[in-house]
KEFI-416112 format. One record per residue: z, x, y negated of N, C-alpha, C in turn. Coordinates in steps of 0.2 Angstrom, whole numbers, plus 2048, in hexadecimal, padded with zeros to 3 digits. Atoms other than C-alpha are relative to their C-alpha. Last residue first. Layout:
BEGIN
ZXYZXYZXY...
This chain:
BEGIN
7FC7FF8048197F47828088018048017FB8048097F578E8038017F97FF8058098107F079C7FF8047FA7FF7FB8058097F57AD8017FB7F880580180580A7E97BB8018047FA7FB7FF8058107F17CC7FC7FB7F97FC8077FF8077ED7DE8047FF7F77F98007FE8047FE7E08057FB8018037FD7FA7F17FD7DE8087FE8048018057FD7F67F57CC7FF8008087FB8077FF7FE8047C88007FA8027FC7FE7FA7EE8107CD8097FC8018048037F97E48037C38058028058008087FF7F08047B37FC7FF8077FC8017FE7F18187B48017F88048017FC7F97DF81C7B58077FC8038068047FC7D980E7A68058038087FD8057FF7E881679C7FC7FC8077FD7FF7FD7E082779F8047FA8037FF7FF7F97D182179A8057FF8058008067FF7D88187897FF8008097FC8057FF7E08277868017FB8047FE7FE7FA7D08337898087FB8028038027FA7C782877E8058038058018087FF7D382776E7FF7FF8097FA8007FD7D583C7718017F48037FF7FB7FA7C483E76C8067FC8048048027FC7C583375F7FF8028067FD8047FF7D583A7597FA7F98047FA7FE7F97CD84A7598017FA8028027FE7F97BD8467528038018058047FA7FD7C683F7417FD8018078087FD8007C682E73C7FE8058028048047FB7D782C7417FA7FE8018018088007DE8387367FE7FC8068048087FC7E284973A8017FB7FD8088018007F18547367FD7FB80280580580480084F72F7F98048008027FC80680E85B7377FA7FD7FB7FB7FC80581684E73E7FC8047FD8018058068048467438078017FA8037FD80780185874D8027FB7FB8017FA8038128567567FA8007F97FB80280480E84475C8048077FC8068038077FE84A7628057FE7FC8047FD80680685776B7FE7FD7F97F87FA80481584E7737FB8037FC8008068078068407778058047FE8037FF8057FE8507818027FC7FC8037FC80780B85478A7FC8007FA7FD7FE8058108447907FF8077F98028048068008407968068047FB8047FF8048038517A27FE7FB7F97FD7FA8018118487AA7FC8057FB7FB80380680B8377AA8038057FE8078048057FA83D7B58087FF7F78027F98028078467C07FC7FE7FA7F87FA8048138387C17FD8077FE7FF80380680182F7C58058027FC8067FF8057FC83A7D28027FC7FA8027F780180B83C7DB7FD8007FC7FC80080680B8267DB8038077FF8028028087FC8267E28058027FC8067FF8027FF8317F27FE7FF7F77FC7FB8028108297F57FA8047FC7FD8028058088197F98018057FB7FA7FE80380181F8098008007F97FA8058017F58158148068027FD7FA8017FC7EF82681A8047FB7FF7FF7FC7F97DD8248178078018058038057FC7E08188077FF8028087FB8068007EC8237FF7FD7FB8067FE7FB7FC7DE8348018057F98048038007FA7D18287FA8058038078018067FB7DC8237EE7FD8008057F98037FF7E08337E98017F98027FD7FE7FB7D08397E88067FE8038037FF7F97CA82E7DD8018028067FB8067FF7D98327D07FA7FE8087FF7FF7F97D28447D08037FB8038047FD7FC7CA8447C18007FF8068028088017D983D7B77F98008067FC8047FC7E184F7BA7F97F88017FF7FE7FB7D28587B28037FE8098088037FE7D384D7A57FF8058058008077FF7E68507A37FA7FF8037FC8007F97E48637A48007F98048047FD7FC7D78647978027FF8088068057FF7E285B78A7FC7FE8077FF8047F57F28667917F97FA7FF7F88047FD7EB87178E8027FE7FA7F97FA8007DA8777838057FA8048037FB7FC7C786F7848078048027FD8017FA7CD85E77C8008048057FA7FE8007CA86376C8057FC8077FE7F78007B886776F8087FF7FE7FB8027FB7B48537748058078007FD7F77FF7A88537678077FD8037FC7FD8037A184076A8038068018017FB80679383C7728038017F98057F97FE7958357827FE8047FC7FD7FE7FC7A182777B7FD8078037FE7FC80479782276E8058058038037FC80078D8167788018057FB8047FD7FA79B80D77F7FA8057FF8058047FD7A180C76D7FE8048088067FF8017B18157667FC7FD8068037FE7F87C180E7657F98017FE8058027FE7CA80A7537FE8068088058068047DD80A7547F88008038077FD8017E381B7577FC7FB7FC8017FB8067F38137547FC8038007FF8058087F28057637FE8047F88078058017EB81476F8007FA7F98037F88027FD81E76C7F87FD7FF7FE80280780680C76F7FB8037FA8038078047FD80A77F8018007F88067FF80180381B7847FA7FB7FE8007FC80881481977E7F880080180180280681280B78C8008027F880480680180C8137998007FD7F88057F98048188227967FB7FB8008007FE8068268137987FA8057FD80080480482180D7A87FF8017F98067FF80181F81D7AF7FF7FA7FD8017FD80483481E7AA7F48038007FE80280583780E7B27FD8077FB80580680682E8107C08007FF7F97FE8088008378207C47FC7FB7FE8058047FF8338337C68017F88018017FF7F983F83C7BB7FA7FA8028007FB7FF8478347AB7FE8038098057FF8048468237A57FF8078008007FA80185281E7B27FB8017FC7FE80080985780B7B37FE8077FD80480280385180A7C58017FE7F88087FE8018588197CC7FB7FA7FB7FE7FE80486B8107CC7F98047FB8038048048638027D68028057FA7FB7FF80386280F7E67FE7FD7F78038038058568067F38068057FC7FF80480585C80D8027FE8017FB7FC80380285681E80E8007FA7FB7FD8067FF84E81E81B8077FE7FC7FA7FE80484082B81B8057F87FE7FC7FD7FB83382B8278078007FD8018047FB82682081C8068018058037FE7F982B82A80E8007F98047FB7FC7F98348227FF7FA8038057FD7FA80182B81F7EE8028068098057FB7FF8248107F37FF8078027FF8017F98378097F37F98038027FB7FA7FD8388127E17FF7FD80A8017FB7FF82880A7DC8068068008047FD7FC82B7F97E17FF8087FF7FF8037FA83B7F87D77FB8028077FB7FD8008377FF7C780180080A8057FB8018287F37C68038078038047FC7FC8347E77C97FB8048037FD8007F983F7EA7BF7FC7FF8068007F87FF8327EF7B08078008098077FA7FA82A7DF7B48028078008038037FA83A7D47B17FB8048057FC7FE7FA8427DE7A47FE7FF8098027FA7FF8327D979B8068058048058017FD8367C879B8008068028008017F88487C97987FC8008037FD7FB7FA8477D67898017FD8068008067F983C7CC77E8038048067FD80A80383D7DA7717FE7FD8078038067FE83D7ED7798027F97FD8048028068437FE7707FC7FB8048048047FD8478057837FC7FB7F98077FF7FC84F81477C7FC7FB8038067FB80585880F76C7FB80080680580280585E7FF7757FB8047FE8037FA8058698087837F97FC7FC7FA7F98018757FD7897FF8057FC7FA80380686B7EC7868048077FF80280180685C7F478F8067FE7FB8037FA8048677FA79D7FD8027F97FA7FE80286F7E77A18008087FB80080380785C7E37A28088017FB8027FC80685A7EF7AE8007FE7FA8017F98038667EA7B97FD8057F97F97FF8068667D97B58018078008018008098527DC7BB8067FD7FE8047FC8038587E37CC7FD8007F87FB7FA8018657D77D27FB8047FB7FB8018048597C97CF8048057FE8047FF80584B7D17D98057FE7FC8017F88028597D57E77FD8017FD7FA7FD8018607C27E77FD8077FD7FB8018078517BA7E78048047FD8037FB80584D7C57F77FF7FD7F980580380085B7BE8007FA8027FC8067FD8058697C78037F97FB80280380680087A7BE80C7FC8057F98038057FC8867CB80E7F87FE8017FA80380088B7D57FC7FC7FE8098008097FE87F7D47F28047FF8057FB80280387E7E67EB8027FA8017FA7FF80586E7EC7F18067FD8018078018068627EE7FF8048027F88018088028727F180B7FA8057FB7FA8038038748048137FC7F97FD7FA8017FF86780E81B8037FB7FC7FC7FC80285580981D8068018007FD80580384B80782B8068047FB7FB7FE7FD83D81582D8067F87FE7FD7FC80582D81082B8057FF8017F880180081F8088378048057FB7FB7F980380E8068348067FD8007F87FF8028057FF8438018037FB7FE7FD8037F07FC8458088007FE7F78018037E77F38508048037FC8028038067D37F28518087FE7FB8037FC8067D57FC85F7FE8017F97F97FC8037DE7EF8677FE8067FE7FA8018067CF7E58648058038018027FE8087C37F086D8047FC7FB8007FB8037CD7F387C7FF8017F78038028057CD7E18828028077FA8077FB7FF7CE7E58957FE7FE7FA8038068007DE7DB8967F98007FF8008017FA7E67EB8987FC7FC8028067FF7FE7E07EE8858018018088068018037E97E187F7FA8038038038047FC7F87E68897FB7FB7FF8037FD7FB7F77F88807FD7F88068057FD8017F87F086F7FC8048088068077FF8057E48737F88048018008057FA8107F187A7FB7FC7FF8037FD7FC80C7FE86B8007FD8098078008008117F28627FE8058028048067FE8217EE86B7F88017FE8038007F882480286C7FF7F68018077FC7FD82180585A8007FE8078028067FA82F7F88547F88048037FE7FD7FA8338038457FD7FB8047FC7F98008307FA8348028018077FB8027FF8227EE8348028068037FA7F98028137F182C8047FC8017F98037FC8047E98398048047F97FB7FA8017F27EC8338077FC7FF7FA8038047E37E183B8078057FE7F97FB8027D37E88398077FD8028007F97FE7C27E383C8058058037FE7FB8047C67CF83B7FD8068048037FA7FD7BC7C38438008067FC8017FA8087C87B78397F98058028008018087CC7A78427FC8047FB8018057FE7C87AD8557FE7FC7F98077FF7FE7CE7BD8527FA7FA8018037FC8047DD7B684C7FA8028017FE8038047E37AF85B7FB8027FA8068057FD7DD7B98647FF7FC7FC8057FD8017EB7C685A7F97FC8047FF7FE8097F97B88597F98048018068077FF7F57B58707FE8017F88077FF7FB7FC7C88707FC7F97FE8047FB80580B7C68627F780080580480680680F7B486B7FC8047FC8078067FF8117BD87B7FE7FD7FB8077FF7FE81B7CA8757FB7FD8008037FE8058287BF86C7FA8068018007FB8058297B787A7FF8017FA8037FC8028267A58818038087FE8017FD80983379C8887FA8057FF80680080283279789C7FD8007FB7FF80680284479689E7F97FD7FF7FF8037F78447A78A88007F98007F98047FD83C7AC8978017FE8077FE8077FF8297B189680680280280680280781E7C188E8047F98048028067FA82F7CD8957FA7FA7FA7FE80780482D7DF8937FD7F98008038077FD82D7EE89D8047FC7F97F98017FB8308028987FC7F78037FE80380682280988C8057FB8047F88007FE81C8168968047FD7FA7FB7FF80780B8128988048017FF8017FD8038038138A87FF8017F88088008017FF8028B07FF8077FA8037FF7FA8108048B97F77FD7FE8017F97FD81980A8AA7FB7FF8058067FC8048147FA8A08018078037FE7F880081E7ED8AA7FA8067FE8047FA7FF8197DE8A38038068008027F88038237D18A57FC8038028067FD8008257BE8AA8018067FD8027FF80A8387B88AC7F98038028028068078407B08BC7FB8017FA7F98058008487BD8C37FF7FD7FA7FC7FB7FB8377C98C48087FD7FA7FA8048008277C28C28068038037FC8007FB8197CC8BC8067FC8007F88057FE80C7CE8B08028018067FE7FB8057FC7DA8B08077FF7FD7FC7FB7FB7F47D58C08038027F98027F97FE7E57D18B98058038038067FD7F97E57BE8BB7FF8088028008017FA7F67BD8B37FB8018067FB7FD7FD7F47C58A48028018088027F98007E37BD8A18078048018078017FA7EB7AA8A37FF8078027FD8047F97FB7AD8987FC8048077FB7F97FD7EF7B488B8048008068067FC8007E47A488C8058078028028027FB7F479988D7FA8058027FB7FD7FB7FB7A187E7FF7FE8078007F88017EB79C8758048058048097FF7FE7E878C87D80280B7FF7FE7FD7FA7FD7878777F98058058087FF7FF7F97888647FF80280880180680280B7838607F87FF8037FD8037FC8107938677FD7FA8008057FE7F980079C85D8057FC80380880280180779584B7FC8028098018077FF8187968507FB7FC8008018017F98177A884F8027F98067FB7FB7FC8147AB83E7FF7FC8098018017F88097A68328048008037F88007FE80B7A481F7FF7FE8097FE8047F97F87A881A8088028018068088007EE7AE80A8037FD8068008017F98007B78037F97F98018028057FD8027BA7F07FC7FF8088028027F980B7C87EA8007F98038087FF7FE80E7CD7D97FE7FF8088037FA7FC81F7D07DE7FA8017FF7FD7FC8028267C17D47FF8087FF80380280581A7B67DD8028047F98047FB8008227BD7ED7FB8017FA7FA7F78038327B37E67F98068027FE7FE8088287A27E480380580180680180381E7A27F58028007F88037F87FF82E7A97FE7FB8007F97FB7FC8038387987F77FC80880180380280882878B7FE8048077FC8057FE80082879580F7FF7FF7F87FE7F980083B7938137F88047FB7FC7FD80483C78080F7FF8087FC80280180682B77D81A8068037F98047FA8038337878277FC7FD7F87FB7F780184277E8277FD8057FE7FC80180783976C8258038077FF8017FF80382E7728358027FF7F88017F780283C77683E7FB8007FA7FA7FD80384476683D7FE8067FF7FD80180683475D8418048037FA8067FD80383076784F7FE7FD7FA7FE7FA8028417628567FC8037FD7FD7FF80283E74F8568028097FD80080080882E75085B8048017FB7FE80480082F75B86C8017FC7F680780480382176786D8077F97FD8018087FC82B76D87D7FB7FB7FA8047FE7FB82C7808767FB7F88008038008048377768667F980280580380680084076D8767FB8007FA8038047FA84377D87D7FC7FB8008067FD80284A78586C7FB7FF80780180180585977986E7F78027FC8028087FD85C77A87F7FA8007FA8067FF7FC85D78E87B7FC7F77FF8067FD80586878B86C7F97FF80580180580587377E8757FB8047FE8048037FC87378A8867FE7FB7F98057FE7FD87A79887A7FA7FD80480480180688678E8707F98038037FF7FF80788F78A8807FB8007FB7F980480488978D8918008017F98018087FB87879489C8067FB7FE80480580487A7A28917FE7FA8027FF7FF8078887AA8997FC7FB7FC7FC8058018827A68AA8037FE7F98038077FE8737B08A88067F98007FE80580787D7BF8A18007FA80080780280387C7C88B38017FA7FA80080780088C7D38B37F97FE7FE8048017FB88A7E88B48007F68027FE7FE7F78997E88AB7FC7FF8047FD7FA7FD8917ED89B8018028058057FC7FF8867DD89C8038088028007FE7FA8957D689C7FB8028047F87FF80089E7DA88B7FC80080A8027F97FF88B7D88858068038038048007FC88D7C58897FF8078017FD8017F989E7C38847FA8048057FD7FB7FC89A7CC8748057FF8068057F980088A7C08708038058058038027FA8967AF8767FC8068007FC7FE7F98A17B68687FE7FF8067FF7F98008937B885A8058018068047FE7FC88B7A785C8048078038008057FA89679F8508008038087F97FD7FF8937AD8448057FD8028027FA7FE8807A98458088058037FF8017F88847978447FF8068047FD8037FE88A7998318028008087FA7FE80087C7A582D8087FE8048027FC7FA8707998328068078008008057FB87878C8267FF8078067FA8007FF8797998198047FB8077FE7FB80286879C8198058008028008007FA86378981A8048068037FE8007FC86C78980B7FF7FF8077FB7FE7FF8657968028067FB8068007FA7FC85478F8058068058018018027F685977F8008008048038057FA7FC85D7867EE8008018078077FE8038627777E47FD8078028027F980286B76D7F27FB8037FB7FA7FE80987075B7F07FE8068018028038058607567FE8058027F88057FC80186476180A7FD7FF7F97FD7FC80287575880B7FA8057FD7FF80280886E74780B8038097FF80680180486074E81A8067FF7F980480880186E7538247FD8017FA8058028038767638297FF7F98007FB8028068867678337FC8017FA7F88008008867678468008007F97FC8037FD8737638468067FD7FF80480780486D76E8398027FA8047FA7FF80687877C8437FE7FA7FC7F98027FE86F7788548048007F880080880185F7788498058008037FF80280686378B8427FD7F98017FB80180286578F8568027FE7FA7FD8047FC85478B85B8097FF80080280780584D79284C8057FC8067FD7FF8068577A68527FF7F67FE7FA80380084F79E8648078037FB7FD7FD7F783E7A28628087FD7FD8008037F883179C85380580480480080A80183079D83F8008008087FB8047F88327B083E8037FA8007F98018008247B28318038018077FF8017F88147BB8328077FE8017FA80080080E7BC8208047FD8047FD8047FD7FD7C081F8077FE8017FA7FE7FF7F37C78118047FA8057FA8067FF7E07C58158078038017F78007FC7D67D48108027FA7FE7FF8058027C17D680C8077FE8057FF8067F77C07E680E8017F97FC8068057FF7B87F07FD8007FB8058037FE7FC7C27FF7FB7FB7FC8048037FE8047CC7F77EE7FA8058058048038037CF7EA7F97FE8047FC8078057FC7D77F28067FC8027FE8037FA7FE7E27FD7F97FC7FF8058057FF8087E87ED7F27FD8058038068057FE7ED7E88087FB8017F78037FF7FA7F77F88097FB7FB7FE8047F97FF8007F77FB7FA8038028058058058047E47FD7FF8058008028057F980C7EB8127FA7FB7F68067FA7FC8147FB8067FA7FA8018047FD80481D7EC7FC7FB8068008038038058217E08087FC8047FC8058057FE8257EA8167FB7FD7FC8057FA8008327F380D7FA7FF8028047FF8088397E48077FB8058038068048028397DE81B8008037F78058007FF8437EE81D7FC7FB8008037FC8048507EC8127F78018057FD7FC7FF8547DA8197FC8087FC8067FC8028507CB8128038078008007FB80685E7C181C7F98047FE7FC7FA80085A7B48277FF8017FC7FB8018008547A08268068078017FE8078048437A282B8058018017FD8047FB8407B88338047F67FA7F88007FF8387C18247FF7FB8077FB8047FB8267C68278078008017F87FF8008247D581A8027FA8047FB7FA8008117D98208077FC7FD7F98048008047D48288068057FF7F87F98027F57DD8218027F98037FB8048017E37D38298058067FF7F77FE7FE7D57DE8268037FB7FE7FB8038037C17D78228088048057FB8007FA7B37E28228057FC7FE7F87F98047A77DF8158047FF8067FB8058027957DB81B8078047FE7FF8018067877E981C8067FB7FC7FC8088017817E182D8018027F88038048057727EF82F8047FA7FD8058047FD77A7FA82B8017FE8058077FC80178B7FF82B7FB7FB8008037FF7F879A7F28287F88047FF8068047FC7A27F28177FD8048067FE8087FE7B27F38107FB8018047FC7FF7FB7AF80980E8027FA8048028007F97A28048028028028068028097FD7AE7FD7F57FC8018068057FF7FC7B580F7F17FE7FA8028048067FC7BF80B7E27FB8028057FD7FD7FA7C881A7D78007FD8077FF7F98017C18137C68038028078038007FD7BD7FE7C98018098027FA8007FA7C97FC7BC7FC8018087FB8028017BE8047B08047FE8057FE8057FA7AE8087B78087FD7FE8058027FE7A380F7A78037FB8068008088057B281379E7FC7FD8047FA8027FF7B68217AD8007FA7FD7FE8017F87A58287AF8067FC8008058058007A482979A7FF7FD8067FD8078047B483179B7FC7FB7FE7F98047FD7AF83F7A98027F87FA8008017F979F8467A38037FB8038088038017A084A7917FF7FC8077FF8048047B484D7947F97FB8007FC8047F97B185A7A38007FA7FA8038058007A38627978027FC8058038028057AD86F78D7FB7F98017FC8058047BB8717977FD7FC7FB8008008097B28787A48007FB7FC8038038037B78737B67FE8027FB7FD8088037C087F7BF7FA7FB7FD8048038057B988A7CF8047FA7FA7FF8058067C18937DA7FE7FF7FD8038008097B989F7E88027FA7FB8008058037C48A07F87FB8027F98098048007C58AB8057FE7FB7FD8007FE7F87D28B57FB7FB7FF8027F87FF7FD7D48AD7EB7FF8008087FF8017FB7C28B17DF8088008027FD7FB7FE7BE8AB7CF8028018097FA8017FC7B48A07C78038058018027FA7FC7AC8A07B58048008077FD7F78057AF88F7AD7FD8048077FB7FA7FE7A58817B58018057FC7F98057FE79B8717B18058038007FB80280578F87A7A48067FD8048038078007898877B28057FD7FC7FF80480278989C7B17FD7F68018028008077818A37BF8047FC7FC80180780378A8A97D07FE7FF7F78068048007838B87D78007F87FB8057FD8047918C47D57FA7FC7FB7FF7FF80679D8B97D97FB8037FE8018068027948B57E98027FF7F98077FF8007948C87EE7FF7F87FB8017FC8057A98C87EB7F78007FD7FB8038067AC8BB7F67FB8037F98048058047A08BF8038027FC7F88097FC8037AA8CE8057FC7FC7FC7FD7FE8037BA8C48097F98047FA7FF8038057B08B98138038007FA7FA8038027AB8C681E8017FC7FA8007FE8077968C88218097FD8018027F980078E8CA8338058037F98007F87FA78C8B78358008077FD8077FB80078E8A88298038078038027FC7F879989A82E7FA80680080880180279989081C7FD8068098048037FE7AA88D8207FB8007FF8028027FA7B289C8207FD7F98018077FB7FC7AD89E80E7FF7FF8077FD7FD7F97B788E8087FC8048018038017FB7B088A7F68038048068027F97F97BD8837EF7FA8008028057FF7FB7BC8777DE8028058058038097FF7C98707D07FD8028078088028047D28807CC8007FA8038067FD7FC7E38877D67F97FD7FE7FE7F98017EF87F7C87FC8068048047FE8037E486F7CA8048098007FB8028057ED86C7DB7FB8037FC7FB8048007E686C7EA8037FD7FB7FB7FC8017D38717E58097FD8037F98018067C88657EB8048048007FB8068017BB86C7F98068027F97FC8008057AC8777FC8067F98007FC7FB8027A687B80B8038007FC7F97FF7FD7A186C8118058047FD7FE80580179086B8048088008007FB7FD80578D87C80A8047FB7FB7FC7FC7FF78C87581C8038047F67FA8047FF7838658178068068017FF80580577586F80D8077FE8018018077FE77387B81C8037FD7F98008047F877388E8177FE7F97FE8078067FD7698978098047FE8087FE7FD7F97788A28047FB7FE8058007FA7FF7748A27F18028008068057FD80376B8927F08018068008058027FA7778887FB7FA8067FD7FE7FC7FA78488D7EF7FC8028048027F980177B8867E18028058048077FD7FE7788787E97FD8078008047FF7F77888747ED7FA8048007FF7FB7FD78F8787DC7FF8008088027FC80378786A7D58008068038077FF7FE78C85F7E47FB8057FC8007FF7FB79D8627DF7F88018067FF7F880179C8607CE7FF8028088097FC80679484F7D18038088008057FE7F97A284C7E27F78027FA8007FA7FB7B084E7D57FA8018048047FD8027AA83D7CD7FF8078007FA7F98007B08337DB7FB8077F97F88028017A78247DB8058047FE8018068077938247D68097FC8018037FD8067928377DD8037F77FD8028078057978327ED8037FF7FA7FF7FF8077928447F67FF7F67FE7F98008017938458098027FE7F97FF8067FB77F84280C8088007FE7FE8007FA77B84E7FD8037FB8037FE8057FB77084C7EE8038038078057FF7F876D8577DF8047FD8057F87FF7FB7738507CE7FB8018077FF8067FB7638537C48058008048068017FD7668617B78017FA8047FE7FE7FC77585F7A87F78018048047FA7FE77285E7978038048077FC7FE80377D84E7947FE80A8007FF80280876F8437938038067FE8057FD80376884C7A48017FF7F98007FA8017788467AB7FC8047FB7F97FE8047788357A68008068018028008087668317AA8048047FE8077FB80076A8377BD7FF8017F87FD7FB7FE77B82A7BC7FA8077FF7FB80180777181C7B78028087FE80780180776381D7C48058047FA8017F87FE7748217D17FA8007FC8088017FA7798107CA7FE8088027FF8027F978B8107C17FD7FE8048007FB7FB78681E7B48047FC8088047F88007828137A58008018088038007F778C8057A97FE803802
């Protein structure tokens, strides 16, 4: 833990032969090793051009790829008058003195590029990562309030949010894995995270399910079911089929310019709405049935989400705020007092266009007085503010941009821009096609079962490639890992559905290939055996790591904190995934070379080469482990 404090880090750099670490406000040397290099380079640059320290530091940036170098001085950022950047580059190259941390710089247009010295990077980087282990790549200070409070910021991440009794769609699955990542990375950055599954547990669809129960269900039938959630799902599907002719008739009436109210006031429409109104009026029988169906759903989801390494802190829903009539009444009152909403044809609506926002018109109460999705969502925000005193809410919901903009705008119109500014919606494109080849009825458990089945069949068919014992348990983990990696690899704007044929591929950038690279690394670590003590790590001879591919791998893992920081700022898991596959590619070259050395009969486990490799392997394993867990997957060592 020597390098985890500023005092310890200063002692460490002097121990390995460097001058005292320069201090720059923008440098985060305790969390990012590249900032150590950045600080030494900025100090040297400042002495050569005699500019403001802040300007010198900010003129240096990390190269986009290691092929371009490690750090760049972007000369126009120095804002020096009377000299062209290209001319300045030539002059500075002559003045830069050799430095233990850097190889000789080179000019590239308006850039001066630097590579880290392959002689010193293992001595600095490997003890640095070893001291942090699972915390490497985390920036916990980002989750703290500014002084004098210095308390943890609290973020509510709302994701998955399936509708009770209805199918688990591709959009729900994408929300689930993306939301888990968003929650994980906020925790890594020091936030207090509340994971919320905001169930679709209120509304006319629940009224329809209640009608179905009254027609076809019974306590006796419920007691006979081995899978209660599947039973109520199938019951709801049956009621949707019965309602479809009435829905088609209503659509036809609308297309012909007729008022559909007459159709909605009779038949199954009327039964559904009447049952939902009884729920809204808190009639005991209606609420008791609703609660039973909700409890069955939550019990199913708690068990099934656990297979994805996800545990929610709170299962809430529209019902929570609706049954808390005070929250709805307060919002309702403000909307009316401030003339934000108006009555139209018996319903209460907000005409956003009248308030300067091109968001159309949205109802807050229907003609029969029932609350709308919009009103319940607005009330939920203020309910959460009272309970959690949050600093931020992140909604992970596919599409629905207009709805969330309406929620945020309505809160702003209520005079609470301070609250609206704490709300963020992350959207993504709706996936094309079905989630898997499961027919028309899809539950989350079915999707995961199908995934595990594909992996297990591939393991049996290709035993030479997989070479794994206990196939069932390993297939479950690999299947889930591959499914999550594949889904998170899709950009938010892409609408491709999951391709189960990619799950089993050991080629290319797949979850299975990443897992097998990790397992191969763990096997190499186990084969070397003895591992140096923490005190020995900084004293080892790392000369054998100074040439590619070993030096390239070192330069890559130094960039992991940059990758996590960028992924957090953009809430984009693809940044972490791309980084991990770059590491895996370079690592594969190292492992291939090591196997070739062994085949040639070179060295022994006691040789300095193997001790150096053991330390590098363990640190690379830690980086892969940290990144994979951040994505919500479980690294397997075999």
